[in-house]
C-alpha positions as CSV (number, residue, x, y, z in Angstrom):
1,M,126.0,68.5,54.2
2,S,123.0,70.2,55.6
3,T,123.1,72.8,58.3
4,H,120.7,73.3,61.0
5,T,119.1,76.5,60.8
6,C,118.0,78.3,63.4
7,L,115.5,81.7,63.9
8,H,116.3,83.3,67.5
9,I,113.5,85.1,68.8
10,H,114.1,88.4,71.5
11,C,112.0,90.7,73.0
12,G,115.4,93.1,73.7
13,D,117.5,94.6,71.7
14,A,120.7,94.0,74.3
15,S,120.0,90.4,74.3
16,A,119.9,90.0,70.6
17,R,123.4,91.7,70.5
18,M,124.9,89.8,72.4
19,L,123.9,86.3,71.3
20,H,124.8,88.1,68.0
21,D,128.2,88.3,68.9
22,S,128.3,84.8,70.8
23,G,128.9,82.7,67.5
24,V,125.5,80.4,68.1
25,P,124.5,80.5,64.6
26,G,121.1,81.6,63.5
27,N,118.8,84.9,62.5
28,T,117.8,87.0,64.9
29,L,114.3,88.5,65.5
30,V,113.5,91.2,68.2
31,W,109.8,91.2,69.3
32,R,109.7,95.0,70.0
33,E,106.7,95.0,72.0
34,I,105.3,96.5,75.6
35,Y,102.2,94.5,76.5
36,I,101.9,95.2,79.6
37,E,101.3,98.6,78.8
38,G,98.4,100.0,76.9
39,P,95.5,98.8,75.1
40,V,95.4,94.9,74.3
41,P,92.4,94.0,73.6
42,G,90.9,90.5,72.3
43,D,88.1,91.1,70.7
44,V,89.8,92.0,67.6
45,T,91.1,91.0,64.5
46,E,94.7,89.4,64.4
47,K,95.2,92.9,62.0
48,D,93.1,95.3,64.2
49,L,95.4,94.3,67.2
50,Q,98.3,95.0,65.0
51,K,96.7,98.8,64.6
52,I,96.0,99.4,67.6
53,R,99.4,98.1,69.4
54,A,100.9,100.2,66.1
55,H,99.4,103.3,67.2
56,Y,99.8,103.0,71.1
57,L,103.6,102.8,70.6
58,S,103.6,105.1,68.0
59,Q,102.1,107.8,70.8
60,S,104.3,106.4,73.1
61,V,107.6,106.3,71.8
62,G,107.7,109.7,69.5
63,I,108.0,107.1,66.2
64,P,105.4,108.1,63.5
65,Y,102.8,105.5,63.3
66,D,103.4,103.8,59.8
67,R,107.1,102.7,60.8
68,V,106.2,101.3,63.8
69,L,102.9,99.4,62.0
70,Q,105.7,98.3,59.3
71,G,107.6,96.9,62.0
72,T,104.8,95.2,63.7
73,H,103.7,93.9,60.5
74,A,107.0,92.5,59.3
75,R,107.1,90.5,62.5
76,Y,104.1,88.9,62.2
77,E,104.8,87.7,58.8
78,T,108.6,86.7,59.9
79,L,107.4,84.4,62.7
80,K,104.8,83.1,59.7
81,N,107.1,82.2,56.8
82,A,109.0,80.5,59.8
83,G,108.8,77.2,58.1
84,S,112.1,78.1,56.4
85,Y,114.3,77.3,59.4
86,D,114.4,74.0,61.2
87,E,113.8,75.6,64.3
88,V,112.6,78.8,66.2
89,V,114.5,79.3,69.5
90,L,112.7,81.3,71.5
91,W,114.3,83.8,74.1
92,F,112.8,84.9,77.6
93,D,113.2,86.1,80.7
94,A,111.2,85.3,83.8
95,C,109.6,88.8,84.4
96,M,106.4,90.0,83.2
97,F,107.9,92.2,80.3
98,D,108.9,88.6,78.7
99,Q,106.2,86.4,79.6
100,T,103.7,88.6,78.7
101,I,105.4,88.2,75.1
102,M,106.2,84.8,75.5
103,T,102.6,83.7,75.5
104,K,102.0,85.9,72.4
105,V,104.9,84.3,70.5
106,L,103.9,81.0,71.4
107,D,100.2,81.1,70.7
108,L,101.4,82.6,67.5
109,C,103.6,79.4,66.7
110,R,100.6,76.8,68.1
111,R,98.6,78.3,65.4
112,Q,100.5,77.1,62.9
113,E,100.7,73.4,62.9
114,W,103.7,72.9,60.7
115,L,105.6,74.8,63.6
116,R,104.7,73.6,66.6
117,D,107.3,70.6,67.0
118,N,110.3,73.2,65.9
119,V,109.8,75.8,68.7
120,T,112.3,75.7,71.5
121,L,112.7,77.8,74.8
122,I,114.5,79.2,77.0
123,C,113.9,80.9,80.0
124,V,116.0,82.4,82.7
125,S,115.2,84.2,86.0
126,D,118.9,85.1,87.8
127,R,119.0,87.6,85.4
128,G,117.7,89.4,82.4
129,L,119.1,88.1,79.4
130,G,121.1,91.3,78.3
131,A,123.0,91.3,81.6
132,Y,124.5,88.0,80.2
133,R,128.0,87.9,78.2
134,P,128.0,86.8,74.7
135,E,130.6,83.8,76.1
136,E,127.4,82.1,77.5
137,F,125.3,82.7,75.2
138,P,126.2,79.1,73.8
139,A,125.5,77.6,77.0
140,L,122.4,78.6,77.2
141,F,121.6,77.7,73.8
142,E,122.1,73.7,75.0
143,L,119.6,74.0,77.8
144,R,116.7,74.7,75.1
145,Q,113.6,72.1,75.4
146,H,111.4,71.7,72.8
147,V,107.8,73.4,73.9
148,D,105.2,70.3,74.5
149,R,101.3,70.8,73.6
150,E,101.2,71.5,77.3
151,Q,102.6,74.4,77.2
152,F,101.3,75.9,73.8
153,S,97.9,75.3,75.6
154,L,98.7,77.0,78.7
155,A,100.1,79.8,76.3
156,Q,97.2,80.0,74.5
157,D,94.9,80.5,77.9
158,A,96.9,82.9,79.5
159,W,96.8,84.7,76.3
160,K,93.5,84.8,76.1
161,A,92.8,85.6,80.2
162,F,95.4,88.8,79.8
163,T,93.3,90.1,76.8
164,S,89.6,89.9,78.1
165,D,88.0,92.7,79.6
166,T,88.1,91.4,83.0
167,P,91.0,90.7,85.2
168,K,89.1,87.8,86.8
169,A,90.1,85.4,83.6
170,L,93.7,86.1,85.4
171,E,92.6,85.2,88.6
172,D,90.8,82.4,87.3
173,L,94.0,81.1,85.1
174,L,96.1,81.4,88.3
175,A,94.3,79.3,90.0
176,Q,94.5,76.5,88.3
177,D,97.8,74.6,87.6
178,C,100.4,76.9,86.1
179,S,103.8,74.9,86.6
180,A,104.2,73.9,82.4
181,L,105.9,77.4,82.0
182,P,107.1,77.7,85.4
183,F,107.8,81.4,85.6
184,L,104.2,82.5,83.7
185,A,102.4,82.8,86.9
186,D,104.2,85.1,89.0
187,A,104.6,87.1,86.5
188,L,100.3,87.5,85.4
189,R,100.6,88.2,89.6
190,R,102.9,90.8,89.4
191,F,100.8,92.3,86.7
192,L,98.0,92.5,88.4
193,Q,99.4,94.8,91.0
194,Q,99.5,97.2,88.2
195,Y,95.9,98.0,88.8
196,P,95.4,100.6,90.9
197,S,95.6,100.0,94.8
198,V,92.5,99.9,97.2
199,Q,94.8,101.8,99.6
200,N,95.3,105.1,97.5
201,G,94.9,104.2,93.5
202,L,98.5,104.3,92.9
203,N,99.9,100.6,91.5
204,R,103.0,99.2,92.8
205,L,105.4,100.7,90.5
206,E,103.9,104.2,91.1
207,N,104.0,103.3,95.0
208,Q,107.5,102.3,95.0
209,T,108.5,105.3,92.6
210,L,106.8,108.0,95.3
211,F,108.4,105.6,98.2
212,A,111.9,106.2,96.8
213,V,111.3,109.7,96.5
214,A,109.9,110.3,100.2
215,S,112.3,108.6,101.3
216,G,115.0,111.5,100.1
217,T,116.0,109.9,96.6
218,A,115.9,113.0,94.3
219,K,118.0,112.0,91.4
220,L,117.0,109.9,88.4
221,N,119.2,106.9,88.3
222,P,118.9,106.2,91.8
223,I,115.2,106.3,91.8
224,F,115.3,103.9,89.1
225,R,118.1,101.3,91.1
226,E,115.8,101.9,93.9
227,V,112.7,101.0,92.8
228,S,114.2,98.1,90.9
229,S,115.7,96.8,93.9
230,H,111.9,96.0,95.3
231,E,111.3,94.0,92.4
232,E,111.3,90.2,92.6
233,Q,111.9,90.2,88.5
234,P,112.9,93.6,87.3
235,F,111.0,94.6,84.4
236,L,111.2,97.9,84.4
237,G,113.8,99.6,81.6
238,D,114.6,103.7,82.6
239,T,112.8,105.0,79.8
240,S,109.5,103.2,81.6
241,Q,110.2,104.2,84.5
242,W,111.1,108.5,83.5
243,K,107.5,107.3,81.6
244,V,106.1,107.2,85.5
245,I,108.1,110.0,86.7
246,Y,106.5,112.2,84.0
247,Q,103.2,111.3,83.9
248,L,103.1,111.0,87.9
249,A,104.2,115.4,87.9
250,T,102.2,116.4,84.9
251,C,98.6,115.0,86.5
252,P,95.9,117.7,86.9
253,N,96.5,117.2,90.6
254,P,100.6,115.9,90.4
255,V,102.1,113.6,92.9
256,L,105.7,114.7,92.5
257,R,107.8,117.4,91.4
258,V,110.3,117.4,88.6
259,S,113.1,120.1,89.2
260,G,115.0,121.4,85.7
261,P,115.3,121.7,82.0
262,D,111.9,122.1,80.3
263,H,112.6,119.0,78.1
264,F,112.3,116.0,80.5
265,E,109.1,114.5,78.5
266,S,112.4,113.5,75.8
267,L,113.5,111.0,78.7
268,T,110.3,109.5,77.8
269,Q,110.8,108.6,74.3
270,F,113.1,106.6,72.3
271,D,113.7,104.6,69.1
272,P,115.1,101.7,69.9
273,E,116.7,100.9,66.5
274,N,118.3,104.3,67.5
275,Y,118.7,104.8,71.1
276,D,121.4,106.5,72.6
277,Q,121.4,106.1,76.5
278,P,121.8,109.3,78.2
279,T,124.5,110.3,79.9
280,G,125.2,110.3,84.1
281,N,125.4,114.2,83.7
282,Q,122.5,114.6,81.2
283,I,120.2,112.9,83.9
284,D,121.4,114.3,86.7
285,Q,120.3,117.6,85.3
286,W,116.6,117.0,86.9
287,D,115.4,116.8,90.7
288,I,112.3,115.0,91.5
289,S,110.5,115.6,94.9
290,L,107.4,114.9,96.2
291,T,104.1,117.4,96.1
292,E,101.7,118.4,98.8
293,T,99.5,115.9,97.2
294,G,101.7,113.0,96.7
295,K,102.1,113.1,100.6
296,K,98.6,112.9,101.1
297,V,98.4,110.1,98.8
298,L,101.5,108.2,99.9
299,E,99.6,108.3,103.4
300,G,96.3,107.0,102.0
301,E,94.6,110.4,103.0
302,V,93.5,111.0,99.3
303,D,93.0,108.7,96.5
304,F,95.0,108.7,93.7
305,V,92.2,108.1,90.7
306,H,89.8,110.7,92.8
307,L,92.0,113.5,92.4
308,N,93.3,113.0,88.3
309,G,90.7,110.7,86.8
310,I,91.9,107.5,84.9
311,D,92.0,106.3,81.6
312,R,94.8,102.9,81.5
313,W,94.7,100.0,79.9
314,L,96.1,96.6,81.2
315,G,95.9,94.2,78.7
316,G,92.4,94.0,77.7
317,V,90.8,96.0,80.3
318,H,90.3,99.5,79.8
319,L,89.9,101.4,83.2
320,S,88.6,105.1,82.3
321,G,86.5,108.0,84.2
322,E,86.7,109.2,87.6
323,E,87.0,106.2,89.6
324,A,88.8,102.7,88.6
325,R,86.4,99.6,89.0
326,W,89.1,97.2,89.3
327,R,91.5,97.7,92.1
328,W,94.2,95.4,94.0
329,N,94.3,94.6,97.3
330,S,97.3,94.0,98.5
331,T,95.9,92.7,102.1
332,S,94.0,90.1,100.6
333,S,96.2,89.5,97.6
334,R,93.2,89.7,95.0
335,M,91.3,92.1,92.8
336,Q,88.4,93.7,93.8
337,D,85.5,95.2,92.1
338,I,84.5,97.8,93.8
339,F,81.1,98.9,92.2
340,S,79.8,95.5,93.4
341,R,77.7,95.1,96.2
342,G,79.1,93.9,99.6
343,A,83.1,95.6,98.4
């Protein structure tokens, strides 16, 4: 008797481990990417994109470039050769971290005609998949649904908009019906809020970090919990939070002050395959506080980008120099081109 074989694709090691322990049959592929950070240009070949992403991830997490590129290539090859499986099962959360990866993976599946009829999708919104217990995964597995043509088409359009060199492409997409992938629109709207704000040049995550510190929260784990509590769909890992703090404390005109041992930068780099979670005692070595400049930025008296310049990619958009052309206006909930007349 033949056995139905599955390839399960996750974007987190924690949920992949839970699935492995759950008894749900199949092999697991973890799509280790962070598309919400770093360059994701849409005007390059797939091979060049892999190299660009490997370079960014190598610099970001402190793993040798060749090893990152090898892992990136292996993921693509596994998906390209997924014809040996009866079914490819995609497991994702509703947050922008997962949803951006989902659009990329769906777009890759769409390009392989023989694979399209064998892709199923599971999306959860009540909590992150990594928070589920192994015994809960079989019931989730039974809820999977086949990905249809409309969903593939929307994923293709979303990935194209995400990698465009203008955020207006995402706004145009969001003006259309995105209900085929029910969590995608909110995730992409949240991503747009990662652009510098018109109010003070900080993005939403950076502002939430400064607000947490301004409220008297000085230790790292409480800051992480406080910032995450203001997210409708939490997407941030603790390492990413430490990276935000490090960047805000080491820019030319710092808005945060880190007091403690000199090796704080080590918290921002990790190997996802061999990660040892820092203990509470290790994390408690540092205290975070606002600088005088940070207080002025938080009050909107000065602009963070004007003080420090910017060199940041958001999908396919590269913001660089002494001004950020594209800003998020939280009052109108729209992107604003400050170089255009009448802005």
